[in-house]
C-alpha positions, 0 to 999 in steps of 0.5 A: 502449503495453503494460506491461512486467515482472510484473503488479501485484496490483490493490488494491481497498478497501472503504469501511471499509478505506479509512477505517481505513487513513486513520485509521492513517496519520494517527494520532500513536500509530501506528508509523511503519512501519505508517503507511507501509504504510497510505500504500503501500496507499492509493496502490496502491488509487488506481492508482499503479504500484509505481515511482511509489509508491516514488518518492513515499515514498522506498522501493524499488518491490519494497517496495511490491510486497511490501506490495501483495501482503500486503494483497491476501492478508491485508487489514488484518491483513497490515500488522501486524508 
């Protein structure tokens, strides 16, 4: 079945990026917003759709798309406030 709607940005992580994202998402001192963004990017890199990631994390798929795109352009620095 063909996909409908806009194409999603593919997220491919290096081993170092994945390690950093996992660390930031679990660190007790990380801001909750940053931790959520890390989880969004990690789930996106695992091939999940924006709709699925949004449903899993209780956020709108448009929010997932925003952070997916921002990460694709700016990498880890793009997740900061």
